N, C-alpha and C positions, 0 to 999 in steps of 0.2 A: 898650894892652897890658892883658891880662886880669889880674885879681887872683888870687892863689892861693886854693884852697878854704879854708874855715873850719878852723882848727886849735884845738881847745879848750885844748890845753896852752899856747898863746900868747895866749889871749883875755884874760888879766888884765894883760898888758903894754901900756901905752898907746903904746909906741913901735912895737909890731907892728900894732895895729889901733886906730884912733881911735874906731870905733863898731862895734857888732855888726851882723850882717846883718839882724836884726829889732830894731826899737826896742821893747824890752820895756815901757818906761813907757807908750808909746802903746798897745800891745796891752792892757796892764792897764786903762788908761782905757776903751778900747773895750769891754772885758769887765766893766767895773765891779768890777774886783778879784777876779773869780771865777776861780781858778786852773784848775778843771776845764773851764770854758768856754774859757779860753786854750788849753789842750791840745787841745780839740776843734777850735777854730778853726785851730790850727797844723796838725793832721792834715788838715783839709779844704783848707787852703791848699796843703799839700804835694801832695795829689792833683790839685788844680786846676793847679798849675804843671806837673806831669808831663803832664796831658792837653793843656793849651793849647800847651805847647812841642812835643809830638809832632805836634799838628795844624798848628802853624806850619811845621815842617820838611816837611810834606806839602802845604802850601798851593800852589796853582797859579795863583791870581789875586791881584791887588792887594787886592781886597776881603777875601779869606780871610786874607791876611797882616795887614791892618789889624785885622780882627776879633780875631784871636788875640793880637796884640801889645797891643791895647787891653784885652783881658781880663786879660792878665798885669799890665799897668800898674795897672788898677783894683784887682785883688786884692792886689797888692803894697802899694799905698798904704793900703788898708784895714787891713792888719796892721802897717804901719810898716816895710816892707822898702824903705826910701827909695832906696838905691842901685839896686836892681832896677827900681823904679818910674821913676826918672829915666832909666835906660838905655832902658827901653821907650818912655818919652815921646819921647826923642831919635829913636828909630827910627820912631815914629809921625810925627814932624815930617818926617823924611827922606822917608817915603812920601808924605805930603801935598804936599811940595815937588816930587814927581815923580822923586826919586832912587831908584834901585833898591837893594834891600838885598842886600849881598854875603853870600856864605856865611860870610865871616870875621865880619861883624856878627852873624849868627845864632849862630855859634859863641861869640862873646863873651857874648851873652845866655845861651847854654847854660851857660857857665862861671859866670856870676853866679847862675843858677838853682841850679846844683849847690852853690855856696857857701851859699845860703840853705837848701837842703834838708839839707845836712850839719849846719848849725846847728840846724835843727828837730829832726833825729834826735837830736842831742846833748841838746837841751833836754828832749825827751820822755823820753829815757833817764834823765837826771839827776833828773827829777821823779818817776820811779817808785821811786827809791831811798829 
């Protein structure tokens, strides 16, 4: 079952969400604490997610599916979007094992991507204030 999209009003309650869609500690370490770089990385990651997910939905071969899922997984791991990275990894494993990806699985990935993108939008807006 898919998770609901990120809701900033509920983000402070540990009962609602055990972790944020992006591990901000990991991202800060990757960017050596440079907040401007963090924002730029988040913007690029957001664009990458959109691009690769659109390509994934249009993919007509197993190779195309794998390439786009792998790209989503790698980019997600780089910024600390662990849940998204793990979901993409599971989908890669399914493909590798010869199991077809259902439209429901792709939709689940899309929901996870939207949750991350909502969080990124919230982060970038809150850092401008």
